[in-house]
Biopython code that builds the backbone (N, CA, C, O; Angstrom):
import numpy as np
from Bio.PDB.StructureBuilder import StructureBuilder

atoms = [
    (1, "UNK", "N", (-105.640, -50.148, 84.983)),
    (1, "UNK", "CA", (-104.981, -49.098, 84.086)),
    (1, "UNK", "C", (-105.890, -49.065, 82.755)),
    (1, "UNK", "O", (-106.282, -50.074, 82.170)),
    (2, "UNK", "N", (-106.133, -47.859, 82.413)),
    (2, "UNK", "CA", (-106.823, -47.682, 81.128)),
    (2, "UNK", "C", (-105.868, -47.213, 80.089)),
    (2, "UNK", "O", (-104.977, -46.420, 80.393)),
    (3, "UNK", "N", (-105.994, -47.615, 79.008)),
    (3, "UNK", "CA", (-105.292, -47.221, 77.822)),
    (3, "UNK", "C", (-105.958, -46.153, 76.965)),
    (3, "UNK", "O", (-107.131, -46.302, 76.623)),
    (4, "UNK", "N", (-105.342, -45.213, 76.650)),
    (4, "UNK", "CA", (-106.093, -44.189, 75.782)),
    (4, "UNK", "C", (-105.664, -44.247, 74.388)),
    (4, "UNK", "O", (-104.480, -44.145, 74.068)),
    (5, "UNK", "N", (-106.529, -44.395, 73.635)),
    (5, "UNK", "CA", (-106.267, -44.524, 72.149)),
    (5, "UNK", "C", (-106.745, -43.125, 71.472)),
    (5, "UNK", "O", (-107.781, -42.544, 71.795)),
    (6, "UNK", "N", (-105.991, -42.754, 70.659)),
    (6, "UNK", "CA", (-106.399, -41.541, 69.762)),
    (6, "UNK", "C", (-106.903, -41.921, 68.401)),
    (6, "UNK", "O", (-106.184, -42.548, 67.622)),
    (7, "UNK", "N", (-108.193, -41.533, 68.086)),
    (7, "UNK", "CA", (-108.662, -41.844, 66.808)),
    (7, "UNK", "C", (-108.654, -40.527, 66.016)),
    (7, "UNK", "O", (-109.191, -39.515, 66.467)),
    (8, "UNK", "N", (-108.062, -40.561, 64.883)),
    (8, "UNK", "CA", (-108.246, -39.314, 64.105)),
    (8, "UNK", "C", (-109.479, -39.454, 63.237)),
    (8, "UNK", "O", (-109.761, -40.512, 62.673)),
    (9, "UNK", "N", (-110.196, -38.364, 63.150)),
    (9, "UNK", "CA", (-111.421, -38.431, 62.354)),
    (9, "UNK", "C", (-111.073, -38.141, 60.817)),
    (9, "UNK", "O", (-110.623, -37.087, 60.368)),
    (10, "UNK", "N", (-111.359, -39.226, 60.163)),
    (10, "UNK", "CA", (-111.066, -39.215, 58.720)),
    (10, "UNK", "C", (-112.331, -39.168, 57.817)),
    (10, "UNK", "O", (-113.254, -39.943, 58.068)),
    (11, "UNK", "N", (-112.411, -38.374, 56.869)),
    (11, "UNK", "CA", (-113.587, -38.237, 56.062)),
    (11, "UNK", "C", (-113.947, -39.597, 55.371)),
    (11, "UNK", "O", (-113.057, -40.391, 55.067)),
    (12, "UNK", "N", (-115.178, -39.829, 55.147)),
    (12, "UNK", "CA", (-115.537, -41.207, 54.701)),
    (12, "UNK", "C", (-115.356, -41.079, 53.080)),
    (12, "UNK", "O", (-115.319, -40.001, 52.487)),
    (13, "UNK", "N", (-115.252, -42.322, 52.489)),
    (13, "UNK", "CA", (-115.001, -42.407, 51.063)),
    (13, "UNK", "C", (-116.271, -41.982, 50.448)),
    (13, "UNK", "O", (-117.318, -42.070, 51.089)),
    (14, "UNK", "N", (-116.240, -41.495, 49.165)),
    (14, "UNK", "CA", (-117.434, -41.151, 48.451)),
    (14, "UNK", "C", (-117.836, -42.253, 47.514)),
    (14, "UNK", "O", (-116.992, -43.075, 47.156)),
    (15, "UNK", "N", (-118.888, -42.306, 47.162)),
    (15, "UNK", "CA", (-119.558, -43.349, 46.269)),
    (15, "UNK", "C", (-119.377, -42.978, 44.829)),
    (15, "UNK", "O", (-119.802, -41.900, 44.414)),
    (16, "UNK", "N", (-118.738, -43.866, 44.024)),
    (16, "UNK", "CA", (-118.707, -43.445, 42.545)),
    (16, "UNK", "C", (-120.264, -43.764, 42.014)),
    (16, "UNK", "O", (-120.629, -43.058, 41.074)),
    (17, "UNK", "N", (-120.979, -44.504, 42.389)),
    (17, "UNK", "CA", (-122.259, -44.816, 41.846)),
    (17, "UNK", "C", (-123.220, -43.594, 42.280)),
    (17, "UNK", "O", (-124.085, -43.244, 41.477)),
    (18, "UNK", "N", (-123.113, -42.998, 43.399)),
    (18, "UNK", "CA", (-123.905, -41.880, 43.825)),
    (18, "UNK", "C", (-123.520, -40.679, 43.056)),
    (18, "UNK", "O", (-124.371, -39.876, 42.673)),
    (19, "UNK", "N", (-122.209, -40.531, 42.810)),
    (19, "UNK", "CA", (-121.584, -39.333, 41.975)),
    (19, "UNK", "C", (-122.120, -39.483, 40.551)),
    (19, "UNK", "O", (-122.400, -38.485, 39.887)),
    (20, "UNK", "N", (-122.259, -40.669, 40.099)),
    (20, "UNK", "CA", (-122.597, -40.888, 38.757)),
    (20, "UNK", "C", (-124.254, -40.539, 38.572)),
    (20, "UNK", "O", (-124.723, -39.965, 37.589)),
    (21, "UNK", "N", (-124.961, -40.976, 39.644)),
    (21, "UNK", "CA", (-126.340, -40.827, 39.618)),
    (21, "UNK", "C", (-126.766, -39.252, 39.725)),
    (21, "UNK", "O", (-127.623, -38.694, 39.041)),
    (22, "UNK", "N", (-126.001, -38.704, 40.696)),
    (22, "UNK", "CA", (-126.356, -37.271, 40.820)),
    (22, "UNK", "C", (-125.965, -36.497, 39.480)),
    (22, "UNK", "O", (-126.705, -35.622, 39.031)),
    (23, "UNK", "N", (-124.806, -36.847, 38.882)),
    (23, "UNK", "CA", (-124.422, -35.965, 37.688)),
    (23, "UNK", "C", (-125.068, -36.309, 36.496)),
    (23, "UNK", "O", (-125.065, -35.520, 35.551)),
    (24, "UNK", "N", (-125.711, -37.575, 36.425)),
    (24, "UNK", "CA", (-126.599, -38.026, 35.270)),
    (24, "UNK", "C", (-127.936, -37.196, 35.460)),
    (24, "UNK", "O", (-128.397, -36.578, 34.501)),
    (25, "UNK", "N", (-128.511, -37.183, 36.607)),
    (25, "UNK", "CA", (-129.783, -36.569, 36.966)),
    (25, "UNK", "C", (-129.772, -35.087, 36.988)),
    (25, "UNK", "O", (-130.636, -34.419, 36.420)),
    (26, "UNK", "N", (-128.697, -34.541, 37.709)),
    (26, "UNK", "CA", (-128.572, -33.086, 37.849)),
    (26, "UNK", "C", (-127.604, -32.310, 37.162)),
    (26, "UNK", "O", (-127.573, -31.086, 37.286)),
    (27, "UNK", "N", (-126.773, -32.970, 36.413)),
    (27, "UNK", "CA", (-125.624, -32.349, 35.643)),
    (27, "UNK", "C", (-124.770, -31.633, 36.480)),
    (27, "UNK", "O", (-124.354, -32.191, 37.495)),
    (28, "UNK", "N", (-124.385, -30.297, 36.177)),
    (28, "UNK", "CA", (-123.471, -29.619, 37.160)),
    (28, "UNK", "C", (-123.739, -29.477, 38.686)),
    (28, "UNK", "O", (-122.879, -29.288, 39.546)),
    (29, "UNK", "N", (-125.096, -29.600, 38.876)),
    (29, "UNK", "CA", (-125.447, -29.587, 40.346)),
    (29, "UNK", "C", (-125.086, -30.853, 41.107)),
    (29, "UNK", "O", (-124.767, -30.876, 42.295)),
    (30, "UNK", "N", (-125.177, -31.978, 40.239)),
    (30, "UNK", "CA", (-124.776, -33.164, 40.860)),
    (30, "UNK", "C", (-123.190, -33.253, 40.977)),
    (30, "UNK", "O", (-122.661, -33.935, 41.855)),
    (31, "UNK", "N", (-122.535, -32.594, 40.132)),
    (31, "UNK", "CA", (-121.006, -32.578, 40.347)),
    (31, "UNK", "C", (-120.513, -31.968, 41.600)),
    (31, "UNK", "O", (-119.408, -32.226, 42.078)),
    (32, "UNK", "N", (-121.386, -31.136, 42.123)),
    (32, "UNK", "CA", (-121.045, -30.528, 43.512)),
    (32, "UNK", "C", (-120.718, -31.625, 44.516)),
    (32, "UNK", "O", (-119.911, -31.439, 45.427)),
    (33, "UNK", "N", (-121.355, -32.753, 44.330)),
    (33, "UNK", "CA", (-120.978, -33.834, 45.392)),
    (33, "UNK", "C", (-119.529, -34.297, 45.237)),
    (33, "UNK", "O", (-118.754, -34.359, 46.191)),
    (34, "UNK", "N", (-119.214, -34.614, 43.998)),
    (34, "UNK", "CA", (-117.720, -35.056, 43.776)),
    (34, "UNK", "C", (-116.691, -34.093, 43.859)),
    (34, "UNK", "O", (-115.613, -34.423, 44.354)),
    (35, "UNK", "N", (-116.908, -32.767, 43.376)),
    (35, "UNK", "CA", (-115.956, -31.761, 43.366)),
    (35, "UNK", "C", (-116.610, -30.431, 43.488)),
    (35, "UNK", "O", (-117.237, -29.965, 42.536)),
    (36, "UNK", "N", (-116.483, -29.766, 44.679)),
    (36, "UNK", "CA", (-117.237, -28.542, 44.952)),
    (36, "UNK", "C", (-116.848, -27.486, 43.803)),
    (36, "UNK", "O", (-117.673, -27.044, 43.003)),
    (37, "UNK", "N", (-115.607, -27.168, 43.820)),
    (37, "UNK", "CA", (-115.153, -26.158, 42.881)),
    (37, "UNK", "C", (-115.341, -26.488, 41.377)),
    (37, "UNK", "O", (-115.577, -25.567, 40.595)),
    (38, "UNK", "N", (-115.244, -27.793, 40.937)),
    (38, "UNK", "CA", (-115.621, -28.241, 39.630)),
    (38, "UNK", "C", (-117.145, -28.016, 39.534)),
    (38, "UNK", "O", (-117.503, -27.519, 38.466)),
    (39, "UNK", "N", (-118.019, -28.254, 40.345)),
    (39, "UNK", "CA", (-119.377, -28.086, 40.180)),
    (39, "UNK", "C", (-119.729, -26.480, 39.936)),
    (39, "UNK", "O", (-120.500, -26.088, 39.060)),
    (40, "UNK", "N", (-119.088, -25.704, 40.784)),
    (40, "UNK", "CA", (-119.199, -24.352, 40.639)),
    (40, "UNK", "C", (-118.871, -23.849, 39.361)),
    (40, "UNK", "O", (-119.583, -23.066, 38.733)),
    (41, "UNK", "N", (-117.644, -24.364, 38.927)),
    (41, "UNK", "CA", (-117.201, -23.850, 37.501)),
    (41, "UNK", "C", (-118.216, -24.242, 36.373)),
    (41, "UNK", "O", (-118.580, -23.480, 35.477)),
    (42, "UNK", "N", (-118.627, -25.562, 36.548)),
    (42, "UNK", "CA", (-119.534, -26.069, 35.500)),
    (42, "UNK", "C", (-120.792, -25.441, 35.567)),
    (42, "UNK", "O", (-121.365, -25.184, 34.509)),
    (43, "UNK", "N", (-121.385, -25.113, 36.803)),
    (43, "UNK", "CA", (-122.723, -24.284, 36.798)),
    (43, "UNK", "C", (-122.397, -22.939, 36.068)),
    (43, "UNK", "O", (-123.263, -22.492, 35.316)),
    (44, "UNK", "N", (-121.314, -22.308, 36.211)),
    (44, "UNK", "CA", (-121.126, -21.097, 35.495)),
    (44, "UNK", "C", (-121.182, -21.288, 34.100)),
    (44, "UNK", "O", (-121.921, -20.592, 33.405)),
    (45, "UNK", "N", (-120.355, -22.306, 33.562)),
    (45, "UNK", "CA", (-120.275, -22.683, 32.167)),
    (45, "UNK", "C", (-121.650, -23.102, 31.687)),
    (45, "UNK", "O", (-121.991, -22.780, 30.548)),
    (46, "UNK", "N", (-122.336, -23.684, 32.344)),
    (46, "UNK", "CA", (-123.762, -24.274, 32.062)),
    (46, "UNK", "C", (-124.688, -23.005, 31.685)),
    (46, "UNK", "O", (-125.548, -23.084, 30.807)),
    (47, "UNK", "N", (-124.465, -21.957, 32.344)),
    (47, "UNK", "CA", (-125.272, -20.834, 32.038)),
    (47, "UNK", "C", (-125.114, -20.389, 30.542)),
    (47, "UNK", "O", (-126.069, -20.024, 29.856)),
    (48, "UNK", "N", (-123.799, -20.456, 30.097)),
    (48, "UNK", "CA", (-123.382, -20.081, 28.810)),
    (48, "UNK", "C", (-123.770, -21.051, 27.701)),
    (48, "UNK", "O", (-124.252, -20.690, 26.628)),
    (49, "UNK", "N", (-123.524, -22.298, 28.044)),
    (49, "UNK", "CA", (-123.867, -23.360, 27.118)),
    (49, "UNK", "C", (-125.353, -23.640, 26.896)),
    (49, "UNK", "O", (-125.738, -24.003, 25.785)),
    (50, "UNK", "N", (-126.145, -23.492, 27.850)),
    (50, "UNK", "CA", (-127.632, -23.791, 27.751)),
    (50, "UNK", "C", (-128.278, -22.546, 27.201)),
    (50, "UNK", "O", (-129.359, -22.645, 26.620)),
    (51, "UNK", "N", (-127.648, -21.312, 27.356)),
    (51, "UNK", "CA", (-128.323, -20.147, 26.787)),
    (51, "UNK", "C", (-128.088, -20.016, 25.280)),
    (51, "UNK", "O", (-128.724, -19.235, 24.571)),
    (52, "UNK", "N", (-127.030, -20.923, 24.800)),
    (52, "UNK", "CA", (-126.757, -20.879, 23.357)),
    (52, "UNK", "C", (-127.916, -21.880, 22.645)),
    (52, "UNK", "O", (-128.068, -21.889, 21.423)),
    (53, "UNK", "N", (-128.599, -22.600, 23.424)),
    (53, "UNK", "CA", (-129.794, -23.430, 22.930)),
    (53, "UNK", "C", (-129.189, -24.470, 21.823)),
    (53, "UNK", "O", (-129.919, -24.786, 20.883)),
    (54, "UNK", "N", (-128.134, -24.900, 21.897)),
    (54, "UNK", "CA", (-127.642, -25.924, 20.949)),
    (54, "UNK", "C", (-127.756, -27.406, 21.739)),
    (54, "UNK", "O", (-127.127, -27.634, 22.773)),
    (55, "UNK", "N", (-128.525, -28.238, 21.190)),
    (55, "UNK", "CA", (-128.810, -29.615, 21.837)),
    (55, "UNK", "C", (-127.692, -30.399, 21.874)),
    (55, "UNK", "O", (-127.455, -30.985, 22.930)),
    (56, "UNK", "N", (-126.837, -30.555, 20.792)),
    (56, "UNK", "CA", (-125.907, -31.330, 20.812)),
    (56, "UNK", "C", (-124.602, -30.936, 21.841)),
    (56, "UNK", "O", (-123.943, -31.757, 22.479)),
    (57, "UNK", "N", (-124.424, -29.565, 21.830)),
    (57, "UNK", "CA", (-123.333, -29.050, 22.851)),
    (57, "UNK", "C", (-123.867, -29.174, 24.231)),
    (57, "UNK", "O", (-123.037, -29.340, 25.125)),
    (58, "UNK", "N", (-125.150, -29.119, 24.548)),
    (58, "UNK", "CA", (-125.780, -29.244, 25.837)),
    (58, "UNK", "C", (-125.685, -30.751, 26.270)),
    (58, "UNK", "O", (-125.594, -31.040, 27.463)),
    (59, "UNK", "N", (-125.704, -31.603, 25.394)),
    (59, "UNK", "CA", (-125.581, -33.082, 25.634)),
    (59, "UNK", "C", (-124.162, -33.446, 25.902)),
    (59, "UNK", "O", (-123.885, -34.231, 26.808)),
    (60, "UNK", "N", (-123.264, -32.907, 25.151)),
    (60, "UNK", "CA", (-121.795, -33.081, 25.514)),
    (60, "UNK", "C", (-121.384, -32.581, 26.763)),
    (60, "UNK", "O", (-120.574, -33.169, 27.479)),
    (61, "UNK", "N", (-122.022, -31.311, 27.096)),
    (61, "UNK", "CA", (-121.662, -30.729, 28.310)),
    (61, "UNK", "C", (-122.243, -31.653, 29.542)),
    (61, "UNK", "O", (-121.557, -31.907, 30.531)),
    (62, "UNK", "N", (-123.323, -32.031, 29.398)),
    (62, "UNK", "CA", (-123.981, -32.951, 30.410)),
    (62, "UNK", "C", (-123.090, -34.238, 30.626)),
    (62, "UNK", "O", (-122.810, -34.605, 31.768)),
    (63, "UNK", "N", (-122.691, -34.855, 29.605)),
    (63, "UNK", "CA", (-121.875, -36.079, 29.564)),
    (63, "UNK", "C", (-120.368, -35.743, 30.208)),
    (63, "UNK", "O", (-119.779, -36.596, 30.873)),
    (64, "UNK", "N", (-119.930, -34.726, 30.008)),
    (64, "UNK", "CA", (-118.698, -34.239, 30.578)),
    (64, "UNK", "C", (-118.766, -34.103, 32.013)),
    (64, "UNK", "O", (-117.859, -34.483, 32.754)),
    (65, "UNK", "N", (-119.877, -33.543, 32.425)),
    (65, "UNK", "CA", (-120.108, -33.447, 33.911)),
    (65, "UNK", "C", (-120.196, -34.832, 34.523)),
    (65, "UNK", "O", (-119.645, -35.018, 35.608)),
    (66, "UNK", "N", (-120.798, -35.752, 33.960)),
    (66, "UNK", "CA", (-120.754, -37.137, 34.547)),
    (66, "UNK", "C", (-119.305, -37.720, 34.442)),
    (66, "UNK", "O", (-118.865, -38.322, 35.421)),
    (67, "UNK", "N", (-118.644, -37.601, 33.482)),
    (67, "UNK", "CA", (-117.301, -38.147, 33.486)),
    (67, "UNK", "C", (-116.380, -37.501, 34.566)),
    (67, "UNK", "O", (-115.599, -38.181, 35.232)),
    (68, "UNK", "N", (-116.509, -36.172, 34.702)),
    (68, "UNK", "CA", (-115.760, -35.378, 35.588)),
    (68, "UNK", "C", (-116.011, -35.887, 37.070)),
    (68, "UNK", "O", (-115.127, -36.030, 37.914)),
    (69, "UNK", "N", (-117.401, -36.142, 37.250)),
    (69, "UNK", "CA", (-117.786, -36.395, 38.647)),
    (69, "UNK", "C", (-117.182, -37.743, 38.963)),
    (69, "UNK", "O", (-116.596, -37.861, 40.040)),
    (70, "UNK", "N", (-117.262, -38.783, 38.132)),
    (70, "UNK", "CA", (-116.635, -40.163, 38.366)),
    (70, "UNK", "C", (-115.111, -40.092, 38.557)),
    (70, "UNK", "O", (-114.590, -40.790, 39.427)),
    (71, "UNK", "N", (-114.373, -39.280, 37.781)),
    (71, "UNK", "CA", (-112.971, -39.125, 37.879)),
    (71, "UNK", "C", (-112.714, -38.305, 39.225)),
    (71, "UNK", "O", (-111.735, -38.607, 39.908)),
    (72, "UNK", "N", (-113.491, -37.369, 39.588)),
    (72, "UNK", "CA", (-113.216, -36.803, 40.845)),
    (72, "UNK", "C", (-113.321, -37.456, 41.922)),
    (72, "UNK", "O", (-112.556, -37.215, 42.855)),
    (73, "UNK", "N", (-114.281, -38.406, 42.010)),
    (73, "UNK", "CA", (-114.492, -39.237, 43.213)),
    (73, "UNK", "C", (-113.424, -40.332, 43.280)),
    (73, "UNK", "O", (-112.917, -40.611, 44.367)),
    (74, "UNK", "N", (-113.094, -40.909, 42.248)),
    (74, "UNK", "CA", (-112.009, -41.808, 42.159)),
    (74, "UNK", "C", (-110.688, -41.298, 42.720)),
    (74, "UNK", "O", (-109.970, -41.963, 43.466)),
    (75, "UNK", "N", (-110.421, -40.035, 42.288)),
    (75, "UNK", "CA", (-109.218, -39.251, 42.626)),
    (75, "UNK", "C", (-109.253, -38.965, 44.230)),
    (75, "UNK", "O", (-108.221, -39.073, 44.893)),
    (76, "UNK", "N", (-110.500, -38.594, 44.821)),
    (76, "UNK", "CA", (-110.576, -38.300, 46.073)),
    (76, "UNK", "C", (-110.377, -39.563, 47.012)),
    (76, "UNK", "O", (-109.716, -39.531, 48.051)),
    (77, "UNK", "N", (-111.014, -40.649, 46.528)),
    (77, "UNK", "CA", (-110.842, -41.999, 47.285)),
    (77, "UNK", "C", (-109.436, -42.420, 47.212)),
    (77, "UNK", "O", (-108.971, -42.974, 48.208)),
    (78, "UNK", "N", (-108.662, -42.233, 46.147)),
    (78, "UNK", "CA", (-107.250, -42.784, 46.081)),
    (78, "UNK", "C", (-106.412, -41.824, 46.954)),
    (78, "UNK", "O", (-105.419, -42.309, 47.496)),
    (79, "UNK", "N", (-106.688, -40.549, 47.150)),
    (79, "UNK", "CA", (-106.057, -39.608, 48.040)),
    (79, "UNK", "C", (-106.258, -40.021, 49.407)),
    (79, "UNK", "O", (-105.338, -39.972, 50.223)),
    (80, "UNK", "N", (-107.539, -40.468, 49.728)),
    (80, "UNK", "CA", (-107.924, -40.761, 51.150)),
    (80, "UNK", "C", (-107.207, -42.209, 51.563)),
    (80, "UNK", "O", (-106.736, -42.386, 52.686)),
    (81, "UNK", "N", (-107.187, -43.089, 50.653)),
    (81, "UNK", "CA", (-106.607, -44.388, 50.814)),
    (81, "UNK", "C", (-105.062, -44.330, 51.058)),
    (81, "UNK", "O", (-104.450, -45.043, 51.853)),
    (82, "UNK", "N", (-104.511, -43.330, 50.217)),
    (82, "UNK", "CA", (-103.025, -43.211, 50.422)),
    (82, "UNK", "C", (-102.738, -42.533, 51.659)),
    (82, "UNK", "O", (-101.671, -42.856, 52.181)),
    (83, "UNK", "N", (-103.470, -41.626, 52.280)),
    (83, "UNK", "CA", (-103.306, -40.931, 53.461)),
    (83, "UNK", "C", (-103.484, -41.959, 54.673)),
    (83, "UNK", "O", (-103.016, -41.663, 55.773)),
    (84, "UNK", "N", (-104.081, -43.024, 54.498)),
    (84, "UNK", "CA", (-104.406, -43.859, 55.612)),
    (84, "UNK", "C", (-103.274, -44.912, 55.756)),
    (84, "UNK", "O", (-103.247, -45.587, 56.785)),
    (85, "UNK", "N", (-102.402, -45.081, 54.858)),
    (85, "UNK", "CA", (-101.340, -45.959, 54.970)),
    (85, "UNK", "C", (-100.029, -45.291, 55.567)),
    (85, "UNK", "O", (-99.009, -45.962, 55.720)),
]
sb = StructureBuilder()
sb.init_structure("model")
sb.init_model(0)
sb.init_chain("A")
sb.init_seg("    ")
for serial, (resi, resn, name, xyz) in enumerate(atoms, 1):
    if name == "N":
        sb.init_residue(resn, " ", resi, " ")
    sb.init_atom(name, np.array(xyz, "f"), 0.0, 1.0, " ", f" {name:<3s}", serial, name[0])
structure = sb.get_structure()
């Protein structure tokens, strides 16, 4: 007799280190790894921020993309772990 087991395909966890690396190097494009819609929104906002040519504002924008990426990946991984139990 053979036993049949069903395995549900679950998406893999995302790496916080990779999300941080992508967002530090690529800014809003790197945010796409962590949060697709967040990345799309920040790319649109980046066009406005960088066209203003303000260095300090651009730096704050880049840092906020990195913070958002780390938070989005942590939230995603928590939701995934919660659904496994």
